[in-house]
MISE-567924 format. One line per field, with one value per residue: residue number from 1; x, y, z of N, C-alpha, C in turn. Coordinates in steps of 0.05 Angstrom, whole numbers, plus 5000, padded with zeros to 4 digits. Example, Ala and Ser with C-alpha at 12.3 -4.5 7.8 and 13.67 -1.06 7.14 Angstrom:
2
nr = (1|2) $
n.east = (5264|5257) $
n.north = (4886|4955) $
n.up = (5156|5142) $
ca.east = (5246|5273) $
ca.north = (4910|4979) $
ca.up = (5156|5143) $
c.east = (5264|5258) $
c.north = (4934|5001) $
c.up = (5156|5157) $
# end
This chain:
236
nr = (1|2|3|4|5|6|7|8|9|10|11|12|13|14|15|16|17|18|19|20|21|22|23|24|25|26|27|28|29|30|31|32|33|34|35|36|37|38|39|40|41|42|43|44|45|46|47|48|49|50|51|52|53|54|55|56|57|58|59|60|61|62|63|64|65|66|67|68|69|70|71|72|73|74|75|76|77|78|79|80|81|82|83|84|85|86|87|88|89|90|91|92|93|94|95|96|97|98|99|100|101|102|103|104|105|106|107|108|109|110|111|112|113|114|115|116|117|118|119|120|121|122|123|124|125|126|127|128|129|130|131|132|133|134|135|136|137|138|139|140|141|142|143|144|145|146|147|148|149|150|151|152|153|154|155|156|157|158|159|160|161|162|163|164|165|166|167|168|169|170|171|172|173|174|175|176|177|178|179|180|181|182|183|184|185|186|187|188|189|190|191|192|193|194|195|196|197|198|199|200|201|202|203|204|205|206|207|208|209|210|211|212|213|214|215|216|217|218|219|220|221|222|223|224|225|226|227|228|229|230|231|232|233|234|235|236) $
n.east = (8665|8644|8635|8687|8727|8775|8823|8816|8835|8825|8794|8734|8713|8665|8640|8632|8636|8669|8688|8713|8736|8742|8784|8775|8721|8700|8716|8685|8635|8631|8659|8670|8680|8723|8762|8769|8791|8839|8865|8880|8932|8971|9004|9032|9025|9040|8992|8954|8963|8946|8921|8915|8898|8856|8792|8762|8698|8659|8619|8549|8497|8428|8383|8328|8315|8293|8319|8370|8396|8452|8514|8547|8557|8513|8529|8498|8475|8519|8536|8494|8506|8556|8540|8507|8545|8570|8529|8493|8442|8391|8398|8373|8351|8337|8298|8256|8194|8125|8054|8013|7961|7922|7925|7923|7967|8033|8075|8138|8196|8222|8203|8229|8281|8296|8295|8337|8380|8380|8394|8449|8468|8460|8494|8546|8545|8526|8498|8473|8455|8419|8381|8363|8340|8300|8268|8247|8222|8183|8151|8131|8100|8051|8017|7975|7967|8015|8050|8100|8108|8105|8150|8191|8184|8199|8253|8269|8257|8288|8341|8355|8369|8341|8354|8329|8291|8307|8282|8270|8265|8234|8199|8175|8146|8109|8080|8056|8023|7989|7966|7936|7899|7846|7843|7887|7875|7839|7866|7889|7943|7968|7949|7973|8025|8031|8024|8069|8112|8119|8141|8132|8076|8068|8090|8055|8007|8019|8017|7964|7900|7898|7889|7881|7867|7861|7822|7811|7860|7906|7958|8013|8063|8115|8086|8036|7967|7918|7853|7792|7728|7672|7619|7553|7506|7445|7382|7335) $
n.north = (5707|5676|5626|5608|5598|5577|5602|5635|5676|5668|5632|5613|5577|5536|5493|5433|5455|5488|5548|5576|5641|5708|5757|5810|5811|5800|5846|5884|5877|5869|5901|5881|5825|5830|5854|5813|5775|5800|5796|5745|5700|5665|5612|5599|5540|5481|5455|5494|5533|5583|5611|5665|5666|5636|5635|5613|5600|5593|5538|5530|5498|5508|5473|5472|5482|5525|5536|5530|5572|5595|5632|5622|5608|5586|5536|5529|5579|5612|5595|5616|5670|5675|5663|5707|5748|5743|5742|5782|5772|5731|5660|5607|5569|5599|5627|5592|5562|5565|5555|5607|5607|5645|5668|5662|5663|5636|5641|5658|5640|5621|5640|5628|5614|5662|5696|5675|5685|5740|5749|5733|5770|5817|5809|5812|5861|5868|5905|5908|5856|5851|5888|5863|5815|5837|5861|5816|5789|5826|5824|5772|5777|5792|5752|5741|5697|5656|5596|5592|5635|5641|5613|5641|5692|5684|5674|5724|5760|5741|5741|5787|5857|5923|5985|6050|6084|6053|6011|5949|5877|5868|5911|5906|5858|5871|5914|5888|5850|5885|5912|5872|5859|5844|5794|5768|5768|5728|5681|5628|5616|5665|5693|5665|5676|5731|5732|5704|5735|5793|5842|5843|5843|5893|5926|5915|5935|5989|6002|6000|6036|6093|6078|6059|6007|5959|5927|5882|5877|5900|5944|5958|5982|5944|5898|5858|5849|5801|5810|5778|5773|5771|5723|5741|5756|5726|5752|5788) $
n.up = (6752|6791|6768|6758|6805|6816|6820|6863|6918|6971|7026|7057|7112|7142|7187|7154|7104|7051|7020|6964|6951|6927|6954|6944|6934|6983|7011|6985|7005|7061|7114|7164|7157|7122|7154|7191|7158|7145|7192|7197|7203|7156|7127|7066|7026|6987|6981|6979|6935|6914|6954|7000|7050|7102|7129|7186|7206|7263|7267|7273|7264|7249|7243|7249|7302|7350|7397|7384|7364|7364|7376|7335|7264|7212|7167|7120|7114|7109|7059|7028|7035|7009|6957|6946|6947|6898|6860|6873|6886|6916|6926|6883|6917|6962|6939|6932|6911|6931|6942|6961|7008|7005|6956|6887|6856|6846|6899|6927|6967|7029|7091|7138|7122|7098|7143|7173|7139|7141|7194|7194|7157|7184|7227|7204|7181|7128|7087|7037|7028|7071|7054|7008|7027|7059|7021|6993|7035|7052|7007|7011|7056|7038|7044|7094|7127|7136|7130|7154|7186|7243|7265|7238|7259|7312|7305|7284|7325|7366|7349|7321|7319|7322|7311|7333|7286|7243|7191|7194|7194|7239|7242|7192|7195|7237|7214|7171|7197|7224|7182|7157|7197|7205|7183|7207|7263|7268|7269|7308|7314|7306|7349|7392|7379|7388|7442|7459|7441|7466|7449|7394|7393|7417|7377|7335|7355|7358|7305|7294|7293|7338|7405|7474|7484|7436|7391|7424|7450|7499|7520|7563|7609|7591|7582|7549|7544|7528|7512|7525|7498|7536|7539|7521|7573|7599|7575|7610) $
ca.east = (8682|8630|8639|8715|8740|8798|8846|8808|8857|8817|8775|8718|8705|8645|8632|8644|8635|8691|8680|8734|8725|8762|8785|8764|8692|8694|8719|8664|8609|8631|8683|8675|8693|8748|8781|8774|8809|8865|8878|8886|8958|8969|9029|9026|9034|9034|8964|8938|8983|8935|8908|8929|8887|8833|8776|8745|8675|8648|8594|8527|8474|8402|8369|8300|8311|8295|8337|8397|8405|8475|8529|8562|8545|8503|8542|8478|8470|8544|8535|8476|8520|8576|8525|8498|8569|8577|8506|8477|8414|8389|8401|8347|8340|8324|8275|8239|8166|8103|8029|8001|7934|7903|7933|7925|7994|8054|8091|8161|8213|8218|8207|8249|8308|8302|8301|8363|8399|8380|8410|8477|8475|8462|8518|8570|8539|8524|8473|8460|8441|8396|8361|8351|8323|8277|8250|8232|8206|8160|8134|8118|8081|8025|8000|7973|7969|8038|8056|8126|8110|8110|8178|8207|8182|8215|8281|8273|8257|8308|8368|8361|8365|8331|8357|8308|8292|8312|8259|8280|8246|8215|8178|8161|8126|8089|8064|8040|8002|7970|7952|7917|7890|7820|7849|7907|7864|7823|7884|7899|7972|7976|7942|7994|8050|8031|8028|8097|8131|8107|8151|8117|8049|8069|8094|8030|7988|8027|8009|7935|7889|7904|7871|7896|7859|7853|7812|7814|7887|7915|7987|8022|8092|8129|8069|8012|7946|7898|7826|7772|7702|7655|7594|7531|7489|7417|7365|7312) $
ca.north = (5701|5654|5600|5600|5608|5560|5619|5652|5679|5665|5611|5614|5551|5535|5466|5416|5469|5506|5566|5593|5668|5729|5775|5836|5808|5803|5875|5900|5873|5869|5910|5863|5801|5838|5857|5786|5762|5813|5789|5716|5693|5641|5604|5586|5512|5469|5446|5517|5551|5609|5623|5683|5663|5620|5645|5592|5610|5573|5527|5526|5493|5514|5447|5475|5484|5553|5538|5525|5597|5603|5655|5613|5612|5562|5532|5533|5608|5623|5589|5636|5695|5674|5664|5735|5764|5741|5746|5804|5762|5707|5635|5594|5556|5619|5637|5569|5570|5551|5569|5621|5598|5667|5680|5642|5664|5622|5660|5643|5647|5611|5661|5619|5616|5691|5707|5665|5700|5767|5748|5733|5795|5838|5804|5820|5888|5866|5921|5901|5830|5857|5901|5843|5798|5854|5864|5791|5784|5844|5814|5748|5784|5797|5730|5746|5671|5643|5573|5594|5661|5639|5606|5663|5714|5677|5679|5753|5775|5729|5743|5812|5883|5943|6012|6069|6096|6033|5995|5923|5855|5870|5931|5895|5838|5885|5929|5869|5839|5906|5917|5850|5852|5831|5766|5757|5764|5703|5658|5621|5617|5693|5700|5653|5690|5757|5726|5694|5756|5818|5865|5842|5852|5922|5939|5913|5954|6016|6006|6001|6063|6100|6070|6044|5979|5958|5902|5860|5876|5923|5943|5977|5981|5919|5874|5860|5831|5795|5812|5760|5784|5753|5716|5758|5743|5722|5776|5785) $
ca.up = (6775|6806|6754|6758|6829|6821|6827|6885|6936|6999|7031|7081|7121|7164|7190|7133|7079|7044|6999|6952|6947|6922|6977|6935|6936|7012|7018|6973|7018|7090|7127|7187|7147|7110|7176|7201|7138|7147|7218|7197|7193|7139|7114|7041|7024|6961|6980|6974|6922|6907|6976|7017|7077|7107|7152|7197|7221|7281|7256|7292|7247|7261|7244|7256|7331|7358|7419|7374|7351|7379|7367|7312|7238|7200|7141|7099|7110|7098|7030|7017|7035|6987|6932|6943|6942|6870|6843|6882|6887|6932|6911|6876|6941|6979|6924|6927|6907|6943|6936|6983|7011|6999|6931|6866|6844|6860|6913|6935|6990|7055|7111|7158|7110|7095|7169|7181|7123|7151|7219|7187|7143|7205|7243|7189|7170|7099|7084|7011|7032|7088|7038|6989|7043|7068|6997|6988|7059|7050|6986|7021|7076|7027|7053|7123|7140|7123|7146|7167|7199|7272|7269|7227|7278|7335|7297|7280|7351|7384|7340|7307|7333|7303|7324|7328|7259|7223|7183|7189|7193|7261|7234|7169|7205|7252|7195|7155|7214|7230|7157|7152|7223|7205|7178|7226|7290|7268|7270|7334|7314|7309|7377|7408|7372|7401|7471|7464|7435|7473|7433|7368|7399|7421|7351|7319|7366|7351|7277|7292|7301|7366|7427|7494|7480|7408|7380|7443|7462|7514|7527|7583|7613|7591|7579|7532|7554|7508|7525|7514|7501|7551|7525|7532|7593|7591|7575|7628) $
c.east = (8670|8636|8668|8728|8765|8822|8838|8830|8850|8797|8761|8709|8685|8634|8647|8643|8659|8683|8704|8721|8748|8761|8773|8733|8684|8695|8696|8638|8609|8658|8690|8689|8720|8769|8788|8794|8837|8880|8884|8914|8956|8996|9023|9038|9027|9005|8946|8955|8972|8924|8926|8919|8862|8818|8758|8723|8664|8621|8574|8502|8448|8386|8340|8294|8315|8314|8366|8407|8429|8490|8547|8547|8536|8516|8523|8475|8496|8546|8517|8490|8540|8562|8517|8522|8575|8554|8490|8447|8414|8391|8374|8335|8325|8299|8256|8210|8147|8078|8018|7971|7914|7909|7936|7952|8013|8073|8114|8173|8204|8223|8228|8277|8315|8309|8329|8385|8402|8397|8440|8485|8477|8487|8543|8566|8540|8497|8459|8444|8417|8374|8347|8332|8297|8258|8234|8214|8180|8140|8118|8097|8054|8006|7998|7975|7991|8046|8082|8129|8117|8139|8197|8207|8199|8245|8287|8275|8277|8336|8374|8357|8355|8333|8334|8312|8298|8287|8269|8258|8226|8192|8162|8139|8103|8070|8046|8017|7981|7953|7930|7904|7864|7823|7866|7894|7846|7840|7893|7929|7982|7971|7964|8020|8052|8034|8057|8118|8118|8116|8137|8089|8048|8073|8069|8010|7994|8019|7979|7925|7893|7881|7886|7890|7848|7846|7817|7841|7892|7945|7993|8052|8102|8112|8046|7992|7926|7871|7807|7745|7683|7629|7572|7514|7460|7401|7341|7289) $
c.north = (5678|5627|5590|5613|5591|5577|5639|5653|5676|5642|5615|5586|5553|5507|5449|5429|5487|5522|5582|5620|5688|5750|5803|5835|5812|5832|5892|5898|5875|5878|5892|5838|5808|5842|5831|5771|5774|5804|5759|5712|5667|5636|5588|5557|5502|5460|5469|5538|5579|5624|5642|5681|5646|5631|5622|5605|5588|5564|5522|5522|5497|5488|5449|5478|5513|5557|5534|5549|5608|5627|5647|5619|5585|5559|5537|5563|5622|5618|5609|5663|5696|5676|5693|5752|5765|5748|5771|5797|5737|5682|5625|5580|5575|5631|5614|5577|5553|5567|5581|5614|5620|5680|5658|5641|5645|5642|5645|5652|5635|5633|5654|5622|5646|5703|5699|5680|5728|5769|5749|5759|5818|5834|5815|5847|5887|5879|5913|5875|5834|5869|5881|5825|5813|5857|5839|5784|5801|5834|5790|5755|5794|5775|5732|5720|5656|5620|5575|5620|5659|5633|5628|5686|5709|5682|5709|5767|5764|5737|5769|5836|5903|5971|6030|6082|6077|6017|5968|5902|5858|5889|5920|5876|5852|5900|5911|5857|5860|5912|5897|5841|5837|5801|5753|5751|5739|5678|5653|5622|5646|5702|5690|5668|5716|5754|5719|5716|5783|5842|5866|5852|5883|5937|5938|5933|5982|6023|6008|6029|6068|6093|6055|6014|5976|5930|5878|5858|5902|5921|5965|5975|5952|5894|5880|5840|5827|5794|5793|5773|5764|5747|5732|5742|5740|5749|5770|5803) $
c.up = (6791|6794|6755|6782|6836|6830|6849|6906|6965|7001|7057|7087|7143|7165|7169|7106|7075|7019|6989|6945|6942|6944|6969|6938|6966|7020|7008|6988|7048|7101|7151|7178|7135|7132|7189|7184|7141|7172|7219|7186|7177|7125|7089|7040|6996|6958|6973|6960|6917|6931|6992|7046|7078|7131|7161|7214|7238|7271|7278|7275|7262|7264|7254|7286|7340|7381|7410|7358|7367|7366|7343|7286|7227|7172|7117|7093|7100|7068|7016|7015|7012|6960|6926|6935|6912|6851|6849|6882|6905|6914|6903|6899|6959|6965|6916|6927|6923|6939|6962|6984|7003|6972|6910|6853|6860|6873|6926|6961|7016|7075|7131|7146|7106|7122|7178|7164|7133|7177|7213|7174|7164|7221|7230|7175|7139|7091|7058|7014|7051|7071|7019|7004|7051|7045|6993|7011|7058|7029|6996|7042|7065|7036|7084|7139|7125|7141|7162|7184|7229|7278|7260|7247|7303|7329|7296|7307|7371|7376|7325|7326|7312|7316|7317|7301|7237|7217|7175|7189|7216|7253|7211|7177|7219|7234|7179|7172|7220|7205|7151|7178|7223|7199|7199|7253|7291|7271|7299|7336|7318|7338|7396|7404|7387|7432|7477|7459|7441|7456|7406|7372|7403|7395|7334|7329|7359|7322|7274|7300|7331|7385|7448|7493|7452|7400|7399|7456|7477|7519|7547|7586|7613|7588|7560|7542|7531|7522|7510|7518|7514|7535|7537|7552|7584|7592|7593|7620) $
# end
């Protein structure tokens, strides 16, 4: 069906991208999108002889700007969603390879791209896509020092929600940082990250052994404080 969508009966548009898609595929993955499609009035025309409808999604490209995480959809991520609908797997682009600094193996996946895909999957309640992203993201968190972790965390904590009892990307990141705490705490980037995202710091601390102040960090109502160890005074 992916290779021959000339007879697809629906089209999703986002920005300058258009995606032919079968309505049955949409229904199989997202009730939210399916209902949006059903509510779209469409008048058939010679230009679109096979289409029963067109869904226009408001385009809001990310472009690497954390302040540009609007309520619209990124055409690049909508394309990833459509690819998943047909393949039940992330695209080769989302599975791009790079070398982890602490692992001789070639390890893949852009954490930033995965985080952005997860945001869209959560928005449209595409549980299978969320699970797939979570699987690959968890695999990548084997690398405690990841070049894209800081930006990915800002996306995750700014644009996702995680109800009590759900194990999503927020929990995944916190567990990974706590698991590799001896390595993570040596990184200035991680230190800055925990200061900038108090909820992440709180979650990491919850994963560490019980103590009100753990490894130089303390937390209380609504805030996290980073404790610095004072240099030893002179001996007399």
